[in-house]
C-alpha atoms as an extended CHARMM CRD file, in Angstrom:
* protein
*
       173  EXT
         1         1  MET       CA              0.0950000000       -0.0630000000        0.0420000000  PROA      1               0.0000000000
         2         2  LEU       CA              1.3030000000        3.4050000000       -0.9560000000  PROA      2               0.0000000000
         3         3  ASP       CA              1.0610000000        6.5730000000        1.5480000000  PROA      3               0.0000000000
         4         4  ILE       CA             -1.1910000000        9.0400000000        0.1270000000  PROA      4               0.0000000000
         5         5  LEU       CA             -0.1920000000       12.5110000000        0.6590000000  PROA      5               0.0000000000
         6         6  TYR       CA             -2.7220000000       14.3660000000       -1.5840000000  PROA      6               0.0000000000
         7         7  LEU       CA             -6.0690000000       13.3540000000       -3.2470000000  PROA      7               0.0000000000
         8         8  ASP       CA             -8.5180000000       15.5520000000       -4.9660000000  PROA      8               0.0000000000
         9         9  ASP       CA            -10.9690000000       14.6050000000       -7.9180000000  PROA      9               0.0000000000
        10        10  TYR       CA             -8.0830000000       15.0880000000      -10.4710000000  PROA      10              0.0000000000
        11        11  LEU       CA             -4.8910000000       14.1930000000       -8.8790000000  PROA      11              0.0000000000
        12        12  VAL       CA             -3.1900000000       11.9380000000       -6.2060000000  PROA      12              0.0000000000
        13        13  ALA       CA              0.3290000000       12.4400000000       -4.9490000000  PROA      13              0.0000000000
        14        14  VAL       CA              2.0870000000        9.4290000000       -3.4300000000  PROA      14              0.0000000000
        15        15  ALA       CA              5.3250000000        8.6560000000       -1.4800000000  PROA      15              0.0000000000
        16        16  LYS       CA              7.2980000000        6.4210000000       -3.5470000000  PROA      16              0.0000000000
        17        17  PRO       CA              9.7830000000        4.4370000000       -1.4780000000  PROA      17              0.0000000000
        18        18  PRO       CA             13.3000000000        3.5020000000       -2.8910000000  PROA      18              0.0000000000
        19        19  GLY       CA             13.3490000000        0.2140000000       -4.8220000000  PROA      19              0.0000000000
        20        20  LEU       CA              9.7690000000        0.5000000000       -6.4410000000  PROA      20              0.0000000000
        21        21  LEU       CA              9.4590000000        0.9770000000      -10.0980000000  PROA      21              0.0000000000
        22        22  VAL       CA              6.8540000000        3.6000000000      -11.3260000000  PROA      22              0.0000000000
        23        23  HSD       CA              5.4430000000        1.2040000000      -14.1090000000  PROA      23              0.0000000000
        24        24  ARG       CA              6.3490000000       -1.8740000000      -16.0540000000  PROA      24              0.0000000000
        25        25  THR       CA              9.6070000000       -1.4570000000      -18.1520000000  PROA      25              0.0000000000
        26        26  GLY       CA             11.8660000000       -3.7540000000      -20.3230000000  PROA      26              0.0000000000
        27        27  LEU       CA             14.7640000000       -2.3230000000      -18.1700000000  PROA      27              0.0000000000
        28        28  ASP       CA             13.8580000000       -4.2490000000      -15.0680000000  PROA      28              0.0000000000
        29        29  ALA       CA             11.7530000000       -6.9750000000      -16.6240000000  PROA      29              0.0000000000
        30        30  GLY       CA             11.9950000000       -9.2500000000      -13.5110000000  PROA      30              0.0000000000
        31        31  GLU       CA             10.3730000000       -6.6460000000      -11.2710000000  PROA      31              0.0000000000
        32        32  THR       CA              6.7290000000       -7.5020000000      -10.2910000000  PROA      32              0.0000000000
        33        33  ARG       CA              5.8110000000       -4.4960000000       -8.1510000000  PROA      33              0.0000000000
        34        34  PHE       CA              4.9980000000       -1.1130000000       -9.7100000000  PROA      34              0.0000000000
        35        35  ALA       CA              3.6260000000        2.0660000000       -8.2540000000  PROA      35              0.0000000000
        36        36  LEU       CA              1.2180000000        2.4730000000      -10.8830000000  PROA      36              0.0000000000
        37        37  GLN       CA             -0.6040000000       -0.9810000000      -10.2660000000  PROA      37              0.0000000000
        38        38  LEU       CA             -0.1900000000       -0.4520000000       -6.4620000000  PROA      38              0.0000000000
        39        39  LEU       CA             -2.1040000000        2.6570000000       -6.6320000000  PROA      39              0.0000000000
        40        40  ARG       CA             -4.7110000000        1.2130000000       -9.2020000000  PROA      40              0.0000000000
        41        41  ASP       CA             -5.6420000000       -1.3060000000       -6.8150000000  PROA      41              0.0000000000
        42        42  GLN       CA             -5.4900000000        0.7860000000       -3.7100000000  PROA      42              0.0000000000
        43        43  LEU       CA             -7.9070000000        3.3430000000       -5.4180000000  PROA      43              0.0000000000
        44        44  GLY       CA             -9.8860000000        0.9070000000       -7.2250000000  PROA      44              0.0000000000
        45        45  ARG       CA             -9.6570000000        3.0930000000      -10.3840000000  PROA      45              0.0000000000
        46        46  PRO       CA             -7.2410000000        3.8590000000      -13.4070000000  PROA      46              0.0000000000
        47        47  VAL       CA             -4.4580000000        6.3930000000      -12.7070000000  PROA      47              0.0000000000
        48        48  TRP       CA             -1.8710000000        7.8840000000      -15.0860000000  PROA      48              0.0000000000
        49        49  PRO       CA              1.6160000000        8.7320000000      -13.9120000000  PROA      49              0.0000000000
        50        50  ALA       CA              2.5560000000       12.5300000000      -14.5850000000  PROA      50              0.0000000000
        51        51  HSD       CA              6.2320000000       12.0090000000      -14.2540000000  PROA      51              0.0000000000
        52        52  ARG       CA              8.7390000000        9.0110000000      -13.1020000000  PROA      52              0.0000000000
        53        53  LEU       CA             11.3120000000        8.7210000000      -10.6680000000  PROA      53              0.0000000000
        54        54  ASP       CA             14.2950000000        6.2810000000      -10.7820000000  PROA      54              0.0000000000
        55        55  LYS       CA             13.8870000000        2.7380000000       -9.1290000000  PROA      55              0.0000000000
        56        56  GLY       CA             16.3480000000        3.5980000000       -6.2540000000  PROA      56              0.0000000000
        57        57  THR       CA             14.9620000000        7.2930000000       -5.8660000000  PROA      57              0.0000000000
        58        58  SER       CA             12.3340000000        7.9770000000       -3.1410000000  PROA      58              0.0000000000
        59        59  GLY       CA             10.0230000000       10.8200000000       -3.2170000000  PROA      59              0.0000000000
        60        60  VAL       CA              6.6510000000       12.2470000000       -4.3190000000  PROA      60              0.0000000000
        61        61  LEU       CA              4.9190000000       10.6330000000       -7.4220000000  PROA      61              0.0000000000
        62        62  LEU       CA              1.9890000000       12.6100000000       -9.0330000000  PROA      62              0.0000000000
        63        63  PHE       CA             -0.6290000000       10.6990000000      -10.7810000000  PROA      63              0.0000000000
        64        64  ALA       CA             -3.7230000000       11.9860000000      -12.6960000000  PROA      64              0.0000000000
        65        65  LEU       CA             -6.9750000000       10.3240000000      -12.1410000000  PROA      65              0.0000000000
        66        66  ASP       CA             -8.1330000000       10.8370000000      -15.7320000000  PROA      66              0.0000000000
        67        67  ALA       CA             -6.7570000000       10.9660000000      -19.1210000000  PROA      67              0.0000000000
        68        68  ALA       CA             -7.6550000000       14.5610000000      -19.7840000000  PROA      68              0.0000000000
        69        69  THR       CA             -5.7780000000       15.7440000000      -16.5110000000  PROA      69              0.0000000000
        70        70  ALA       CA             -3.0440000000       13.4170000000      -17.5720000000  PROA      70              0.0000000000
        71        71  ARG       CA             -2.5850000000       15.0250000000      -20.9470000000  PROA      71              0.0000000000
        72        72  SER       CA             -2.8140000000       18.4680000000      -19.3810000000  PROA      72              0.0000000000
        73        73  LEU       CA              0.1110000000       17.7340000000      -16.9690000000  PROA      73              0.0000000000
        74        74  GLY       CA              2.1910000000       16.1510000000      -19.5300000000  PROA      74              0.0000000000
        75        75  GLN       CA              2.0210000000       19.4570000000      -21.5240000000  PROA      75              0.0000000000
        76        76  ALA       CA              2.4300000000       21.5760000000      -18.6390000000  PROA      76              0.0000000000
        77        77  PHE       CA              5.4810000000       19.4660000000      -17.6040000000  PROA      77              0.0000000000
        78        78  GLU       CA              7.1880000000       19.6260000000      -21.3200000000  PROA      78              0.0000000000
        79        79  ALA       CA              6.5230000000       23.3110000000      -21.6560000000  PROA      79              0.0000000000
        80        80  GLY       CA              7.7770000000       24.1010000000      -17.9900000000  PROA      80              0.0000000000
        81        81  GLU       CA              4.6070000000       25.9120000000      -17.0360000000  PROA      81              0.0000000000
        82        82  GLY       CA              4.2500000000       26.5350000000      -13.4800000000  PROA      82              0.0000000000
        83        83  LEU       CA              5.5850000000       23.0500000000      -12.6130000000  PROA      83              0.0000000000
        84        84  ARG       CA              8.9640000000       22.6690000000      -10.9190000000  PROA      84              0.0000000000
        85        85  LYS       CA             10.6800000000       19.5370000000       -9.6270000000  PROA      85              0.0000000000
        86        86  THR       CA             12.7240000000       19.8990000000       -6.9340000000  PROA      86              0.0000000000
        87        87  TYR       CA             15.0170000000       16.9680000000       -5.3120000000  PROA      87              0.0000000000
        88        88  GLN       CA             17.6190000000       16.6590000000       -2.5580000000  PROA      88              0.0000000000
        89        89  ALA       CA             20.5890000000       14.7190000000       -2.7840000000  PROA      89              0.0000000000
        90        90  VAL       CA             23.9090000000       13.7290000000       -0.7930000000  PROA      90              0.0000000000
        91        91  VAL       CA             26.9870000000       14.3670000000       -3.1340000000  PROA      91              0.0000000000
        92        92  ARG       CA             30.6100000000       13.6850000000       -2.4290000000  PROA      92              0.0000000000
        93        93  GLY       CA             32.5630000000       16.7100000000       -2.0530000000  PROA      93              0.0000000000
        94        94  TRP       CA             32.1240000000       20.4350000000       -1.4420000000  PROA      94              0.0000000000
        95        95  PRO       CA             30.2030000000       21.9040000000       -4.5080000000  PROA      95              0.0000000000
        96        96  ALA       CA             29.9420000000       25.7710000000       -4.7450000000  PROA      96              0.0000000000
        97        97  ASP       CA             27.0860000000       27.5900000000       -2.8830000000  PROA      97              0.0000000000
        98        98  GLU       CA             25.0350000000       27.2650000000       -6.1240000000  PROA      98              0.0000000000
        99        99  GLY       CA             25.2380000000       26.6950000000       -9.4830000000  PROA      99              0.0000000000
       100       100  HSD       CA             23.9030000000       26.1010000000      -13.3220000000  PROA      100             0.0000000000
       101       101  ILE       CA             24.9030000000       23.0810000000      -15.3100000000  PROA      101             0.0000000000
       102       102  ASP       CA             24.5010000000       23.2780000000      -18.8940000000  PROA      102             0.0000000000
       103       103  HSD       CA             25.9140000000       20.0810000000      -20.1540000000  PROA      103             0.0000000000
       104       104  PRO       CA             24.0820000000       18.0830000000      -23.1120000000  PROA      104             0.0000000000
       105       105  LEU       CA             23.5150000000       14.4900000000      -22.5260000000  PROA      105             0.0000000000
       106       106  ARG       CA             24.0140000000       11.4920000000      -24.8120000000  PROA      106             0.0000000000
       107       107  ARG       CA             20.8710000000        9.1470000000      -25.1500000000  PROA      107             0.0000000000
       108       108  LEU       CA             21.7430000000        5.8970000000      -23.0980000000  PROA      108             0.0000000000
       109       109  PRO       CA             22.3140000000        2.8100000000      -25.2850000000  PROA      109             0.0000000000
       110       110  ASP       CA             19.3320000000        0.8670000000      -23.8960000000  PROA      110             0.0000000000
       111       111  ASP       CA             16.9060000000        3.8090000000      -24.6320000000  PROA      111             0.0000000000
       112       112  ALA       CA             14.5030000000        2.3330000000      -26.8680000000  PROA      112             0.0000000000
       113       113  ARG       CA             12.9610000000        5.9380000000      -27.8150000000  PROA      113             0.0000000000
       114       114  ASP       CA             13.5010000000        7.5930000000      -31.2420000000  PROA      114             0.0000000000
       115       115  THR       CA             17.3980000000        7.6990000000      -31.6470000000  PROA      115             0.0000000000
       116       116  ARG       CA             17.6820000000       10.5340000000      -34.2710000000  PROA      116             0.0000000000
       117       117  GLU       CA             18.4440000000       12.9020000000      -31.3790000000  PROA      117             0.0000000000
       118       118  LEU       CA             21.3110000000       11.2230000000      -29.9960000000  PROA      118             0.0000000000
       119       119  VAL       CA             22.7470000000       14.3510000000      -28.0370000000  PROA      119             0.0000000000
       120       120  GLN       CA             19.9700000000       16.3830000000      -25.9160000000  PROA      120             0.0000000000
       121       121  THR       CA             20.3220000000       19.6930000000      -24.2060000000  PROA      121             0.0000000000
       122       122  ALA       CA             20.3850000000       19.3830000000      -20.5640000000  PROA      122             0.0000000000
       123       123  GLN       CA             20.1880000000       22.0400000000      -17.8510000000  PROA      123             0.0000000000
       124       124  THR       CA             20.0090000000       21.7760000000      -13.9340000000  PROA      124             0.0000000000
       125       125  HSD       CA             20.2380000000       24.3280000000      -11.2230000000  PROA      125             0.0000000000
       126       126  TYR       CA             21.7980000000       23.3810000000       -7.7990000000  PROA      126             0.0000000000
       127       127  ARG       CA             22.0840000000       25.0180000000       -4.4670000000  PROA      127             0.0000000000
       128       128  THR       CA             24.3630000000       23.4320000000       -1.4320000000  PROA      128             0.0000000000
       129       129  LEU       CA             22.1800000000       23.3880000000        1.5920000000  PROA      129             0.0000000000
       130       130  SER       CA             24.8740000000       21.8350000000        3.9200000000  PROA      130             0.0000000000
       131       131  ARG       CA             28.4420000000       20.5710000000        4.0830000000  PROA      131             0.0000000000
       132       132  LEU       CA             29.9520000000       17.9690000000        6.3950000000  PROA      132             0.0000000000
       133       133  THR       CA             33.0050000000       16.1570000000        6.8220000000  PROA      133             0.0000000000
       134       134  LEU       CA             33.2340000000       12.3670000000        7.9260000000  PROA      134             0.0000000000
       135       135  PRO       CA             36.4040000000       10.9500000000       10.0000000000  PROA      135             0.0000000000
       136       136  ILE       CA             36.2440000000        8.2180000000        7.1930000000  PROA      136             0.0000000000
       137       137  PRO       CA             39.4720000000        7.8760000000        5.0360000000  PROA      137             0.0000000000
       138       138  HSD       CA             38.5880000000        8.3640000000        1.1960000000  PROA      138             0.0000000000
       139       139  GLY       CA             41.2150000000        7.2680000000       -1.3420000000  PROA      139             0.0000000000
       140       140  LEU       CA             44.3570000000        9.4440000000       -0.5610000000  PROA      140             0.0000000000
       141       141  HSD       CA             42.3530000000       11.9820000000        1.8190000000  PROA      141             0.0000000000
       142       142  PRO       CA             42.0930000000       11.2090000000        5.6610000000  PROA      142             0.0000000000
       143       143  SER       CA             38.3380000000       12.3930000000        5.5420000000  PROA      143             0.0000000000
       144       144  THR       CA             35.2350000000       12.2550000000        3.2740000000  PROA      144             0.0000000000
       145       145  ARG       CA             33.6110000000       15.2430000000        2.2620000000  PROA      145             0.0000000000
       146       146  LEU       CA             30.0890000000       15.4840000000        1.8060000000  PROA      146             0.0000000000
       147       147  ALA       CA             27.2390000000       18.0310000000        0.8770000000  PROA      147             0.0000000000
       148       148  GLN       CA             23.4120000000       18.2000000000        0.8610000000  PROA      148             0.0000000000
       149       149  VAL       CA             22.2050000000       19.7960000000       -2.2140000000  PROA      149             0.0000000000
       150       150  GLU       CA             18.9370000000       20.8380000000       -3.6600000000  PROA      150             0.0000000000
       151       151  LEU       CA             18.4390000000       20.1040000000       -7.4630000000  PROA      151             0.0000000000
       152       152  GLN       CA             16.0180000000       21.3940000000       -9.9510000000  PROA      152             0.0000000000
       153       153  PRO       CA             16.2850000000       19.6120000000      -13.4020000000  PROA      153             0.0000000000
       154       154  LEU       CA             15.2960000000       22.3990000000      -16.1000000000  PROA      154             0.0000000000
       155       155  THR       CA             15.0720000000       19.6910000000      -18.6600000000  PROA      155             0.0000000000
       156       156  GLY       CA             13.9170000000       16.1370000000      -18.2730000000  PROA      156             0.0000000000
       157       157  ARG       CA             16.7670000000       13.7600000000      -19.3960000000  PROA      157             0.0000000000
       158       158  ARG       CA             17.2310000000       10.1250000000      -18.2270000000  PROA      158             0.0000000000
       159       159  HSD       CA             19.5370000000       10.0640000000      -15.2950000000  PROA      159             0.0000000000
       160       160  GLN       CA             20.0270000000       13.9250000000      -15.6830000000  PROA      160             0.0000000000
       161       161  LEU       CA             20.6570000000       14.7950000000      -12.0910000000  PROA      161             0.0000000000
       162       162  ARG       CA             23.1240000000       11.8950000000      -11.3540000000  PROA      162             0.0000000000
       163       163  ARG       CA             24.9360000000       12.4160000000      -14.7900000000  PROA      163             0.0000000000
       164       164  HSD       CA             25.1160000000       16.1200000000      -14.1630000000  PROA      164             0.0000000000
       165       165  MET       CA             26.4260000000       16.1430000000      -10.7260000000  PROA      165             0.0000000000
       166       166  LYS       CA             28.9260000000       13.3280000000      -11.7080000000  PROA      166             0.0000000000
       167       167  HSD       CA             29.9500000000       15.7770000000      -14.4170000000  PROA      167             0.0000000000
       168       168  ILE       CA             31.0870000000       18.6590000000      -12.0940000000  PROA      168             0.0000000000
       169       169  ALA       CA             32.8770000000       16.2220000000      -10.0060000000  PROA      169             0.0000000000
       170       170  HSD       CA             30.3230000000       15.7950000000       -7.2800000000  PROA      170             0.0000000000
       171       171  PRO       CA             28.5530000000       12.5610000000       -7.9120000000  PROA      171             0.0000000000
       172       172  ILE       CA             25.4860000000       11.7730000000       -5.8810000000  PROA      172             0.0000000000
       173       173  VAL       CA             26.0710000000        9.3960000000       -3.0610000000  PROA      173             0.0000000000
């Protein structure tokens, strides 16, 4: 059963735990549990996902309760109209207080979608919320530096946040 955070006549928001796929995919053919089906069963009605989160990512998932709302949400997400996704992550190292990453991303080899556009523009804004040092050696360093960051993808590319933070030498832990 999923924890319902918000529900009205058009939308439902749920807390997705890590390890749960949003919907069935060939990338993880052995998986048997999906947020989409769990929520359909829980509400006893069809639902349409407005976006996805990686299997290992926890967070809020938004679903539409009818096809017209799903279509409107999809168009709004695509156009960036009034919708903003914000994530938090722990990264290795101490990034700048804030920054903008404008780094095109190549489609991943297992991406089954149209591959005519092999490289796509991708932009992410980040802000460092806190920094800490752990007394755990890392490589040649006597301690491990970590930071909590807030990430806002301005485009929606597969694994964009992970790939962008790695690009600036601050991979997500």
